[in-house]
C-alpha positions as CSV (number, residue, x, y, z in Angstrom):
1,M,-23.3,25.8,8.9
2,D,-21.0,23.7,6.8
3,V,-19.4,20.3,7.6
4,R,-16.7,19.1,5.2
5,L,-16.2,15.3,5.3
6,L,-14.4,14.7,2.0
7,G,-10.9,15.2,3.5
8,P,-9.8,16.2,7.0
9,L,-12.9,17.1,9.0
10,E,-13.6,20.8,8.8
11,V,-16.6,22.7,10.3
12,S,-17.9,26.3,9.8
13,A,-20.5,28.2,11.7
14,D,-23.6,29.8,10.1
15,D,-21.5,33.0,9.4
16,G,-18.7,31.0,7.8
17,S,-16.3,31.3,10.7
18,P,-14.3,28.1,11.4
19,L,-15.3,26.0,14.4
20,V,-12.5,24.0,16.2
21,V,-13.8,20.6,17.3
22,R,-11.3,19.4,19.9
23,G,-10.4,15.8,20.4
24,P,-10.5,13.0,17.8
25,L,-13.5,11.3,19.4
26,Q,-15.6,14.5,19.3
27,R,-14.7,14.9,15.7
28,S,-15.8,11.3,15.1
29,V,-19.2,11.9,16.8
30,L,-19.8,14.9,14.6
31,A,-18.7,13.1,11.5
32,A,-21.0,10.1,12.3
33,L,-24.0,12.5,12.7
34,A,-23.1,14.5,9.6
35,L,-23.0,11.4,7.5
36,R,-26.7,10.8,8.5
37,A,-27.6,14.5,8.1
38,D,-30.9,15.4,9.7
39,R,-31.6,11.8,10.7
40,T,-31.8,10.3,14.2
41,V,-28.8,8.0,14.8
42,P,-29.4,5.4,17.6
43,E,-26.9,5.5,20.4
44,D,-25.9,1.9,19.8
45,E,-24.9,2.7,16.2
46,L,-22.9,5.7,17.4
47,I,-21.1,3.6,20.0
48,R,-20.2,1.0,17.3
49,N,-19.0,3.8,15.1
50,L,-16.8,5.3,17.8
51,W,-15.3,2.2,19.5
52,G,-16.0,-0.8,17.3
53,A,-15.6,-4.0,19.2
54,H,-13.8,-2.4,22.1
55,P,-16.1,0.2,23.8
56,P,-15.2,1.6,27.2
57,A,-16.8,0.2,30.3
58,Q,-19.6,2.8,30.2
59,P,-19.9,3.9,26.6
60,R,-23.2,5.7,26.9
61,P,-22.1,8.3,29.5
62,A,-18.9,8.8,27.5
63,L,-20.9,9.4,24.3
64,R,-23.2,11.8,26.0
65,R,-20.2,13.8,27.3
66,H,-19.1,14.3,23.7
67,I,-22.6,15.2,22.6
68,R,-22.8,17.9,25.3
69,A,-19.5,19.3,24.3
70,L,-20.6,19.5,20.7
71,R,-23.9,21.1,21.7
72,D,-22.0,23.9,23.4
73,L,-19.8,24.4,20.4
74,L,-22.3,24.2,17.5
75,P,-24.8,27.0,16.6
76,A,-28.0,26.8,18.7
77,G,-30.5,24.3,17.7
78,R,-28.1,22.2,15.6
79,L,-27.9,19.3,18.0
80,P,-31.4,19.1,19.7
81,E,-32.4,16.5,22.2
82,V,-34.5,13.8,20.5
83,A,-35.9,10.5,21.5
84,G,-34.2,7.3,20.4
85,G,-30.7,8.7,19.7
86,H,-29.0,11.9,18.5
87,L,-29.6,14.1,15.5
88,L,-27.6,16.8,13.7
89,R,-30.1,19.4,12.4
90,I,-28.4,20.1,9.1
91,S,-29.5,19.9,5.5
92,R,-27.7,17.6,3.0
93,E,-26.5,20.7,1.1
94,E,-24.7,21.9,4.3
95,T,-22.2,19.0,3.9
96,D,-19.7,18.6,1.0
97,L,-20.9,15.0,0.8
98,G,-24.5,16.1,0.3
99,R,-23.5,18.6,-2.3
100,F,-21.5,15.9,-4.1
101,R,-24.4,13.5,-4.2
102,A,-26.8,16.2,-5.4
103,A,-24.4,17.2,-8.2
104,L,-24.1,13.5,-9.2
105,V,-27.9,13.2,-9.4
106,H,-28.3,16.4,-11.4
107,A,-25.5,15.4,-13.8
108,R,-27.4,12.1,-14.5
109,E,-30.5,14.2,-15.3
110,L,-28.6,16.4,-17.8
111,A,-26.5,13.6,-19.4
112,A,-28.8,13.0,-22.3
113,V,-29.7,16.6,-23.1
114,A,-26.7,18.6,-22.0
115,P,-23.6,16.4,-21.6
116,E,-21.2,19.4,-21.5
117,E,-23.0,20.8,-18.5
118,A,-23.1,17.4,-16.9
119,V,-19.4,17.1,-17.2
120,R,-18.9,20.6,-15.7
121,L,-21.1,19.6,-12.8
122,L,-19.1,16.4,-12.2
123,D,-15.8,18.4,-12.4
124,Q,-17.1,20.7,-9.7
125,A,-18.3,17.8,-7.6
126,L,-15.0,15.9,-7.8
127,A,-13.1,19.0,-6.8
128,L,-14.8,18.8,-3.4
129,W,-12.5,15.9,-2.5
130,R,-9.5,17.2,-0.5
131,G,-7.8,13.9,0.1
132,T,-8.8,10.8,2.0
133,P,-12.3,11.4,3.6
134,L,-12.9,11.5,7.3
135,G,-9.3,12.5,8.2
136,R,-8.2,13.2,11.8
137,L,-11.0,11.2,13.4
138,G,-10.4,9.1,16.6
139,S,-12.6,6.3,15.4
140,T,-11.0,3.7,13.2
141,A,-14.3,1.8,13.2
142,L,-16.2,4.7,11.6
143,R,-13.5,5.1,8.9
144,E,-13.3,1.4,8.1
145,T,-17.1,1.3,7.7
146,E,-17.5,4.5,5.6
147,L,-14.4,4.8,3.5
148,P,-15.2,1.9,1.2
149,R,-18.6,3.4,0.5
150,L,-17.2,6.9,-0.1
151,A,-14.5,5.5,-2.3
152,D,-17.1,3.7,-4.4
153,L,-19.2,6.8,-4.7
154,R,-16.2,8.8,-6.0
155,L,-15.3,6.1,-8.5
156,T,-18.8,6.0,-9.7
157,A,-18.6,9.7,-10.5
158,L,-15.3,9.3,-12.3
159,E,-16.8,6.5,-14.4
160,E,-19.8,8.5,-15.3
161,R,-17.7,11.6,-16.2
162,A,-15.5,9.4,-18.3
163,E,-18.5,8.0,-20.2
164,L,-19.7,11.5,-20.9
165,R,-16.3,12.6,-22.1
166,L,-16.1,9.6,-24.4
167,A,-19.5,10.4,-25.9
168,L,-18.2,14.0,-26.5
169,G,-15.3,12.7,-28.5
170,R,-12.6,13.6,-25.9
171,H,-11.0,10.1,-25.9
172,E,-7.4,11.4,-26.5
173,E,-7.4,13.8,-23.5
174,L,-9.2,11.2,-21.4
175,L,-6.8,8.3,-22.1
176,P,-4.0,9.1,-19.5
177,E,-6.6,9.4,-16.8
178,L,-8.2,6.1,-17.7
179,I,-4.9,4.3,-17.8
180,T,-4.2,5.5,-14.3
181,L,-7.6,4.7,-13.0
182,V,-7.6,1.1,-14.4
183,R,-4.1,0.6,-12.9
184,D,-5.2,1.8,-9.5
185,H,-8.7,0.1,-9.6
186,P,-8.2,-3.0,-11.7
187,L,-11.5,-4.7,-10.6
188,R,-13.8,-1.9,-11.8
189,V,-15.2,-3.4,-15.0
190,R,-16.8,-0.2,-16.2
191,L,-13.4,1.6,-16.1
192,A,-11.9,-1.3,-18.0
193,G,-14.6,-0.9,-20.7
194,H,-14.0,2.8,-21.0
195,L,-10.2,2.3,-21.4
196,V,-10.8,-0.3,-24.2
197,R,-13.1,2.1,-26.0
198,A,-10.7,5.0,-25.7
199,L,-7.8,3.0,-27.0
200,H,-9.9,1.8,-29.9
201,R,-11.1,5.3,-30.8
202,V,-7.6,6.8,-31.0
203,G,-6.6,4.0,-33.4
204,R,-4.6,1.8,-30.9
205,V,-6.6,-1.2,-31.9
206,S,-4.1,-3.9,-30.8
207,D,-3.6,-2.0,-27.5
208,A,-7.4,-2.2,-27.0
209,A,-7.4,-5.9,-27.7
210,A,-4.5,-6.5,-25.3
211,E,-6.2,-4.5,-22.6
212,L,-9.5,-6.4,-23.2
213,H,-7.6,-9.7,-22.8
214,L,-6.0,-8.6,-19.6
215,A,-9.4,-7.4,-18.3
216,Y,-11.0,-10.8,-19.0
217,E,-8.2,-12.5,-17.1
218,R,-8.3,-10.1,-14.2
219,L,-12.1,-9.9,-13.8
220,G,-13.1,-13.5,-14.6
221,D,-16.9,-13.9,-14.4
222,G,-17.3,-10.2,-13.5
223,A,-16.2,-9.2,-17.0
224,A,-19.4,-10.3,-18.8
225,E,-20.4,-6.8,-19.8
226,L,-17.1,-6.3,-21.6
227,R,-18.5,-8.6,-24.3
228,L,-20.5,-5.5,-25.5
229,V,-17.2,-3.6,-25.9
230,E,-15.4,-6.4,-27.8
231,A,-17.7,-6.0,-30.8
232,G,-16.0,-2.7,-31.7
233,L,-12.5,-4.2,-32.0
234,R,-10.9,-5.5,-35.1
235,A,-10.1,-9.1,-35.7
236,A,-6.8,-10.4,-34.3
237,D,-5.2,-10.7,-37.7
238,A,-5.9,-7.1,-38.5
239,M,-3.9,-6.0,-35.4
240,L,-0.5,-7.2,-36.8
241,P,1.5,-4.1,-37.6
242,T,2.7,-4.0,-41.2
243,G,5.9,-5.9,-41.7
244,L,6.1,-7.6,-38.3
245,A,5.6,-11.1,-39.7
246,E,8.3,-10.4,-42.3
247,R,10.8,-9.2,-39.7
248,L,10.2,-12.3,-37.6
249,D,10.7,-14.5,-40.6
250,R,14.0,-12.8,-41.5
251,L,15.3,-13.4,-38.0
252,A,14.2,-17.0,-38.0
253,T,16.0,-17.7,-41.3
254,S,19.0,-15.6,-40.4
255,P,22.4,-17.3,-41.1
256,E,23.6,-15.9,-37.7
257,M,22.8,-17.9,-34.6
258,S,21.9,-14.7,-32.7
259,G,19.1,-13.9,-35.2
260,R,17.6,-17.4,-34.9
261,L,17.9,-17.2,-31.2
262,A,16.1,-13.8,-31.2
263,A,13.2,-15.3,-33.2
264,S,12.9,-18.2,-30.7
265,V,13.1,-15.8,-27.7
266,F,10.4,-13.5,-29.1
267,P,7.3,-15.7,-28.2
268,L,8.8,-16.4,-24.8
269,L,8.5,-12.7,-24.0
270,G,4.7,-13.2,-24.1
271,I,4.5,-16.1,-21.6
272,A,4.7,-14.1,-18.4
273,D,2.8,-11.0,-17.3
274,V,6.1,-9.1,-17.2
275,R,6.6,-6.0,-19.4
276,Q,10.3,-5.3,-19.0
277,Y,13.2,-7.8,-19.3
278,S,16.9,-7.7,-18.5
279,S,19.3,-10.0,-20.2
280,G,19.5,-12.0,-16.9
281,A,15.8,-12.4,-16.8
282,V,15.6,-13.5,-20.4
283,S,18.5,-15.9,-19.8
284,A,16.4,-17.6,-17.0
285,L,13.3,-17.5,-19.1
286,A,14.8,-19.0,-22.3
287,G,17.4,-21.3,-20.7
288,C,20.3,-19.6,-22.5
289,T,23.4,-17.8,-21.3
290,P,23.2,-14.1,-20.3
291,R,25.5,-13.3,-23.2
292,E,23.2,-15.1,-25.7
293,A,20.1,-13.4,-24.1
294,S,21.7,-10.0,-24.5
295,Q,22.5,-10.6,-28.1
296,A,19.0,-11.8,-28.8
297,L,17.5,-8.7,-27.2
298,E,19.8,-6.5,-29.2
299,R,18.7,-8.2,-32.4
300,L,15.1,-7.8,-31.5
301,T,15.7,-4.1,-30.9
302,A,17.6,-3.7,-34.1
303,A,14.6,-5.3,-35.9
304,G,12.2,-2.8,-34.4
305,L,10.5,-5.6,-32.3
306,A,11.7,-4.4,-28.9
307,G,12.9,-1.2,-27.3
308,G,14.9,-0.1,-24.3
309,P,12.9,2.4,-22.2
310,V,15.4,2.1,-19.3
311,A,19.1,1.3,-19.6
312,G,19.6,-2.5,-19.4
313,L,15.9,-3.2,-19.8
314,Y,14.0,-4.2,-22.9
315,A,10.2,-4.2,-23.6
316,L,8.0,-5.2,-26.5
317,G,5.6,-2.6,-27.9
318,T,1.9,-3.2,-27.2
319,E,1.2,-4.6,-30.7
320,E,4.4,-6.8,-30.6
321,R,3.5,-8.1,-27.2
322,A,0.0,-9.1,-28.4
323,V,1.6,-11.1,-31.2
324,A,4.1,-12.7,-28.8
325,S,1.3,-13.6,-26.4
326,R,-0.6,-15.4,-29.1
327,Q,2.5,-17.3,-30.2
328,A,3.3,-18.2,-26.6
329,A,-0.3,-19.5,-26.1
330,A,0.4,-22.0,-29.0
331,L,3.4,-23.6,-27.2
332,P,2.9,-26.9,-25.3
333,E,1.7,-26.3,-21.8
334,A,4.6,-28.1,-20.2
335,R,7.1,-26.0,-22.0
336,R,5.4,-22.7,-21.0
337,R,5.4,-23.8,-17.4
338,A,9.1,-24.7,-17.5
339,H,9.9,-21.2,-18.9
340,L,7.7,-19.6,-16.2
341,A,9.5,-21.6,-13.5
342,G,12.9,-20.5,-14.7
343,L,11.9,-16.8,-14.7
344,S,10.2,-17.1,-11.3
345,R,13.4,-18.7,-9.7
346,W,15.5,-15.9,-11.2
347,Y,13.2,-13.2,-9.7
348,L,13.2,-14.9,-6.3
349,G,17.0,-15.3,-6.3
350,S,17.3,-11.6,-7.2
351,L,14.8,-10.5,-4.5
352,Y,16.6,-12.5,-1.8
353,R,19.9,-10.9,-2.8
354,V,18.4,-7.4,-2.6
355,N,19.1,-7.7,1.1
356,S,22.7,-8.7,0.9
357,P,24.1,-5.1,1.1
358,L,21.8,-4.1,4.0
359,S,22.7,-4.2,7.7
360,L,19.9,-6.3,9.1
361,Q,19.1,-8.3,12.2
362,E,20.5,-11.8,12.3
363,R,17.1,-13.5,11.9
364,H,16.4,-11.8,8.6
365,R,20.0,-12.2,7.4
366,R,19.7,-16.0,7.9
367,R,16.4,-16.1,6.1
368,Y,17.7,-14.1,3.1
369,Q,20.9,-16.2,2.8
370,D,18.8,-19.4,2.9
371,G,16.6,-18.0,0.1
372,A,19.6,-17.0,-2.0
373,D,21.0,-20.6,-1.5
374,R,17.7,-22.1,-2.6
375,F,17.5,-19.9,-5.7
376,P,21.1,-19.7,-6.8
377,H,20.4,-17.7,-10.0
378,G,19.6,-14.0,-9.9
379,R,21.1,-10.6,-9.9
380,L,24.0,-9.7,-7.6
381,F,24.2,-6.3,-5.9
382,T,27.2,-4.4,-4.5
383,S,25.4,-1.6,-2.7
384,A,22.1,-0.8,-0.9
385,E,21.3,1.9,-3.4
386,E,21.7,-0.5,-6.3
387,S,19.7,-3.3,-4.8
388,L,16.8,-1.2,-3.5
389,G,16.8,0.8,-6.8
390,W,16.4,-2.5,-8.8
391,A,13.6,-3.6,-6.5
392,D,11.8,-0.3,-7.0
393,H,11.8,-1.0,-10.7
394,A,11.0,-4.7,-10.4
395,R,8.1,-4.6,-7.8
396,Q,5.3,-4.1,-10.3
397,E,6.7,-6.8,-12.5
398,V,6.9,-9.1,-9.5
399,L,3.3,-8.2,-8.5
400,A,2.1,-9.0,-12.0
401,L,3.9,-12.4,-12.0
402,A,2.6,-13.2,-8.6
403,H,-1.0,-12.6,-9.7
404,Q,-0.5,-14.7,-12.8
405,L,1.0,-17.7,-10.9
406,S,-1.7,-17.6,-8.2
407,A,-4.1,-19.4,-10.5
408,P,-5.2,-22.9,-9.2
409,E,-3.6,-24.5,-12.3
410,Y,-0.2,-23.9,-10.7
411,D,-1.0,-25.6,-7.4
412,D,-0.2,-29.1,-8.6
413,D,3.0,-28.4,-10.5
414,G,5.4,-30.4,-8.4
415,D,8.0,-28.3,-6.6
416,P,9.6,-25.9,-9.2
417,L,10.2,-23.3,-6.5
418,A,12.7,-25.2,-4.3
419,G,10.1,-27.4,-2.7
420,R,7.0,-25.3,-3.4
421,P,4.6,-25.1,-6.3
422,L,4.6,-22.1,-8.7
423,S,1.5,-20.8,-7.0
424,D,3.6,-20.1,-3.9
425,F,5.6,-17.5,-5.8
426,A,3.7,-14.7,-3.8
427,L,4.6,-16.3,-0.5
428,E,8.3,-16.5,-1.4
429,V,8.1,-12.8,-2.5
430,L,6.7,-11.8,0.9
431,L,9.5,-13.6,2.7
432,A,12.2,-12.1,0.4
433,M,10.9,-8.5,0.5
434,E,10.0,-8.0,4.1
435,S,12.9,-5.7,4.8
436,Y,12.4,-3.9,1.5
437,F,8.7,-3.2,2.4
438,R,9.8,-1.8,5.8
439,I,12.4,0.5,4.2
440,R,10.4,1.8,1.3
441,L,6.8,1.7,2.8
442,T,5.3,0.5,-0.5
443,W,2.0,-0.5,1.2
444,R,-0.1,-0.9,-1.8
445,V,2.2,-3.4,-3.4
446,Q,2.9,-5.2,-0.1
447,R,-0.9,-5.5,0.6
448,R,-1.7,-6.8,-2.9
449,I,1.1,-9.5,-2.8
450,A,0.0,-10.5,0.7
451,E,-3.6,-10.8,-0.4
452,I,-2.5,-13.0,-3.3
453,A,-0.4,-15.2,-1.0
454,L,-3.3,-15.4,1.5
455,R,-5.8,-16.5,-1.3
456,V,-3.4,-19.2,-2.4
457,A,-2.7,-20.4,1.1
458,Q,-6.3,-20.7,2.0
459,R,-7.1,-22.5,-1.2
460,R,-4.2,-25.0,-0.6
461,E,-4.9,-25.2,3.2
462,D,-1.3,-24.2,4.0
463,V,-1.6,-22.8,7.5
464,F,2.0,-21.5,7.7
465,A,1.7,-19.6,4.4
466,E,-1.6,-18.2,5.6
467,A,0.0,-17.0,8.9
468,V,2.9,-15.3,7.0
469,A,0.5,-13.5,4.7
470,L,-1.7,-12.3,7.6
471,T,1.4,-11.0,9.4
472,Q,2.3,-8.9,6.4
473,L,-1.3,-7.6,6.1
474,G,-1.3,-6.8,9.8
475,R,1.9,-4.8,9.5
476,V,0.4,-2.8,6.7
477,H,-2.7,-2.0,8.8
478,S,-0.5,-1.0,11.7
479,Q,1.7,1.3,9.6
480,R,-1.3,2.9,7.9
481,R,-2.9,3.6,11.3
482,E,-5.7,1.0,11.0
483,P,-5.2,-0.5,14.5
484,A,-8.5,-2.4,15.0
485,R,-8.0,-4.3,11.8
486,G,-4.3,-4.8,12.5
487,V,-4.9,-6.3,16.0
488,E,-7.5,-8.7,14.5
489,V,-5.3,-9.9,11.6
490,L,-2.1,-10.2,13.7
491,E,-3.8,-12.1,16.5
492,R,-5.2,-14.6,13.9
493,A,-1.6,-15.0,12.5
494,V,-0.3,-15.7,16.0
495,E,-3.0,-18.4,16.5
496,L,-2.1,-20.0,13.2
497,F,1.7,-20.0,13.8
498,R,1.1,-21.7,17.1
499,S,-1.2,-24.3,15.6
500,V,1.7,-25.6,13.5
501,G,4.4,-25.3,16.2
502,E,6.1,-22.1,14.9
503,E,6.5,-20.5,18.3
504,E,9.3,-18.0,17.2
505,E,7.2,-16.7,14.3
506,A,4.2,-16.5,16.6
507,L,6.2,-14.3,19.1
508,Y,7.4,-11.9,16.3
509,A,3.8,-11.6,15.1
510,L,2.6,-11.1,18.7
511,S,5.1,-8.3,19.2
512,A,3.7,-6.5,16.2
513,V,0.3,-6.3,17.9
514,V,1.8,-3.7,20.4
515,P,1.9,-0.8,17.9
516,C,-1.7,-1.4,16.9
517,L,-2.8,-1.3,20.6
518,G,-0.8,1.9,21.0
519,T,-2.3,3.5,18.0
520,A,-5.8,2.6,19.3
521,G,-5.0,4.2,22.6
522,R,-5.1,0.9,24.5
523,L,-1.8,1.6,26.3
524,D,-2.4,-0.5,29.4
525,E,-3.1,-3.6,27.1
526,A,0.0,-2.7,25.1
527,V,2.2,-2.6,28.3
528,K,0.8,-5.9,29.5
529,L,1.4,-7.6,26.2
530,S,4.9,-6.1,25.8
531,E,5.9,-7.3,29.2
532,A,4.7,-10.9,28.5
533,A,6.3,-10.9,25.1
534,L,9.6,-9.6,26.6
535,E,9.7,-12.5,29.0
536,Q,9.0,-15.0,26.3
537,A,11.7,-13.5,24.0
538,R,14.2,-13.7,26.9
539,A,13.3,-17.3,27.5
540,A,13.6,-18.2,23.8
541,G,17.0,-16.4,23.5
542,L,15.6,-13.9,21.0
543,A,17.9,-11.0,21.8
544,E,17.0,-8.9,18.7
545,L,13.3,-9.2,19.3
546,S,13.9,-8.1,22.9
547,I,15.3,-4.8,21.6
548,T,12.2,-4.1,19.6
549,I,9.9,-4.9,22.5
550,R,11.9,-2.7,24.9
551,H,11.6,0.2,22.5
552,N,7.9,-0.2,22.2
553,L,7.4,-0.8,25.9
554,G,9.5,2.3,26.7
555,R,7.3,4.4,24.4
556,C,4.2,3.1,26.0
557,H,5.4,4.0,29.5
558,L,6.4,7.4,28.2
559,L,2.9,8.1,26.8
560,I,1.3,6.9,30.0
561,G,3.6,9.1,32.0
562,N,5.9,6.5,33.7
563,L,9.0,8.5,32.9
564,A,11.5,6.6,35.0
565,R,10.5,3.2,33.6
566,A,10.4,4.7,30.1
567,H,13.9,6.0,30.3
568,R,15.2,2.7,31.7
569,M,13.6,0.7,28.9
570,L,14.7,3.0,26.1
571,T,18.3,3.3,27.4
572,E,18.6,-0.4,27.8
573,G,17.1,-1.0,24.3
574,Y,19.5,1.5,22.7
575,A,22.5,-0.1,24.5
576,M,21.5,-3.5,23.1
577,A,21.1,-2.2,19.5
578,A,24.8,-2.4,18.8
579,R,24.9,-3.4,15.1
580,V,21.6,-2.8,13.3
581,P,21.1,0.8,12.1
582,Y,17.3,0.4,12.3
583,F,17.4,-0.5,16.0
584,R,19.9,2.3,16.7
585,A,17.9,4.9,14.8
586,Y,14.6,3.9,16.4
587,G,16.1,3.8,19.9
588,A,17.8,7.1,19.6
589,G,14.6,8.7,18.2
590,A,12.6,7.3,21.2
591,L,15.1,8.8,23.6
592,A,14.8,12.1,21.8
593,E,11.0,11.9,22.3
594,Y,11.6,11.2,26.0
595,H,13.8,14.3,26.4
596,L,11.2,16.4,24.6
597,A,8.6,15.2,27.1
598,T,10.9,16.3,30.0
599,K,11.7,19.5,28.1
600,D,15.4,18.8,28.1
601,W,15.9,20.5,24.7
602,E,19.7,20.0,24.5
603,Q,19.4,16.3,25.0
604,A,16.4,16.0,22.7
605,V,18.4,17.6,19.9
606,H,21.4,15.4,20.7
607,W,19.4,12.2,20.4
608,A,17.5,13.3,17.3
609,D,20.9,14.0,15.7
610,R,22.0,10.5,16.7
611,A,18.9,9.0,15.2
612,L,19.4,10.9,11.9
613,G,23.0,9.8,11.9
614,H,22.0,6.2,12.3
615,A,19.4,6.6,9.6
616,A,22.0,7.8,7.2
617,E,24.0,4.5,7.6
618,Q,21.8,2.9,4.9
619,P,18.4,3.8,3.2
620,F,15.6,4.3,5.7
621,D,11.9,4.5,5.6
622,P,10.8,8.1,5.0
623,F,8.3,8.2,7.9
624,M,10.9,7.4,10.5
625,V,13.3,10.1,9.1
626,A,10.4,12.6,9.1
627,K,9.7,11.8,12.7
628,Q,13.4,12.4,13.7
629,R,13.4,15.7,11.8
630,T,10.2,16.8,13.6
631,R,11.6,15.9,17.0
632,R,14.8,17.8,16.2
633,A,12.7,20.8,15.1
634,T,10.8,20.7,18.5
635,G,14.0,20.6,20.4
636,L,15.5,23.5,18.4
637,R,12.4,25.6,19.1
638,G,12.9,24.9,22.8
639,L,16.4,26.3,22.5
640,G,15.1,29.4,20.6
641,R,16.6,28.4,17.3
642,E,13.5,29.0,15.2
643,Q,15.1,29.3,11.8
644,E,16.8,25.9,12.0
645,A,13.6,24.4,13.3
646,R,11.6,25.6,10.3
647,V,14.2,24.0,7.9
648,E,13.7,20.7,9.7
649,D,9.9,21.0,9.6
650,M,10.1,21.7,5.8
651,Q,12.3,18.7,5.2
652,A,10.0,16.4,7.3
653,Q,6.9,17.8,5.4
654,A,8.5,17.1,2.0
655,L,9.2,13.5,3.0
656,L,5.6,13.0,4.3
657,E,4.0,14.6,1.3
658,D,5.9,12.4,-1.1
659,L,4.9,9.3,0.9
660,N,1.2,10.3,1.3
661,R,0.9,11.1,-2.4
662,R,2.5,7.8,-3.4
663,E,0.5,5.6,-1.0
664,E,-2.7,7.7,-0.8
665,S,-2.4,8.1,3.0
666,L,-2.7,11.0,5.4
667,L,0.2,10.4,7.7
668,R,1.6,13.2,9.8
669,V,3.9,13.4,12.8
670,T,2.1,14.5,16.0
671,P,3.6,17.5,17.8
672,V,4.5,16.9,21.4
673,G,1.5,17.4,23.7
674,E,-1.2,16.5,21.2
675,E,-3.2,13.3,21.4
676,P,-0.5,10.6,20.9
677,F,-2.6,8.0,19.1
678,D,-4.7,10.0,16.7
679,P,-5.1,7.5,13.8
680,D,-3.5,10.0,11.4
681,A,-0.6,10.5,13.7
682,A,2.7,8.9,14.5
683,S,2.3,5.8,16.6
684,V,4.3,3.3,18.4
685,Q,5.7,1.0,15.7
686,I,8.2,-1.8,15.4
């Protein structure tokens, strides 16, 4: 028998033939037992793994039904009756996780005497990972408990393999992998040390010094072991590339004003944790005109001190940046803060204006216009493609700046951000980028900025800011199919909003709980909450929120089987969604789903076409578009148009593969008739 846990759950019988474990909860029971191979797992632990804090009224009988079904499916003797709980009679080698752990132990034994063989063993072990572990389970609680442990185990293997490859002199081939790993896992001190060593050994001494400096800032007290790495780096003066000082001196003594300005701008480019600059950003940073900033950047480029990796953007090389950072550190603190404030205001003005070409609900439009008024300097955009494309390039720079400004030293800096301190930069970013995050589904960046804003808000005891950050984190959990955590976070946000009298914000956060309840299969609770929220939205005159609630309520009724009520809610919601493409696309898609459920294939295709038409009115999130194409494919199959259906499926799959690869997720669209709220499946969503 073989149980594969390091990806979507797969099971094979003793003869190698696949076993189909039906139902997400049955799969969860099997996974929970396989994780504790050949050990008795108490029933209470299994119940917690299956249902978390929300077990059914009689969890033990429900658990035992799943155990009996598995006993009938698995080879004889694999699931014996034992006292004190349940046990899967399986050796560790009969799971891919067990084989992975055994290979890791064996590689450690071989590391000193046969490092090449140890690397080969780790290569084979890491190849066992087929994606995010424990996929297609019905228990979010089990995944939330086990995934961090499994992720840490895999990272440990990657770290140990990297150390072996460094010892074997493979630093050049290893460097791209280490750069990616440190970017994706910035708090792993061992990876940071490996990257510094690799950079140093390929001769990029100043890059190694810069990376070491960043690691110290990022890791704080956790970076103590990097002191052992630092001894291998050259002194700072030896890192200056030949001729750099002379080139800076020539600019500083140039008879032309643009040369002297370029020399004064150079150290300012090391103040912020931003790697690429436009002339507009440098204008805000340096307090000069955009024309002067452009001339200064061109002079720096001509002098070989900067480059233009992307049209209209300029960046210092790693060695030049290290020098600029040291020069910036020598500037008076008040001056450095003033330059940071100017740059931050420019970014916020640009981020709020990203939304100006989009067709949005009135609530968001008012917020973004208010933000643009508070931050009058920034980029202007003439189309959605231009604004969203700029945000795509800028989001990592914005994240880096948010992290830098989250330090406590920026809490008491007056109100340089239109009434807020510099440390509230992350909060303003969340408010400005809410629609962007919904359209692009950049969960990792959204989560990290929300976590920064939450940390600052809690430190400053800013209840409103804390509630905003929790709302964004709750939406990420909802969209990534982590419903239990989503409900917990969003309910806390509602509580905080109400504690400071923000009833409208509380109601919007409350409505976001519905998708989480739906994903968790708690449809009756979702209906009850939706109906209460709809009444409150009507009483408050929040017509746009009522549209969202109607769509979600209609889908809940559809999944429960209340077809008449579902159709009424969805039809009313679509009729109300007169202006905003997102509302129209979602409403039409939900009506397509309704007609698929009633097997009215013609109408299903009609409404899926409408949904795709609305989605084409402006850029849309890829998951919604993939859902509409999958719905259209199902309708086409019902009409016997198989070839057209396959084309739609291929297009949907391409969209999902790109999203899953980018965000390290396992999203898929559930075909009609399967369990509607599998955590890896499409769910009710706002």
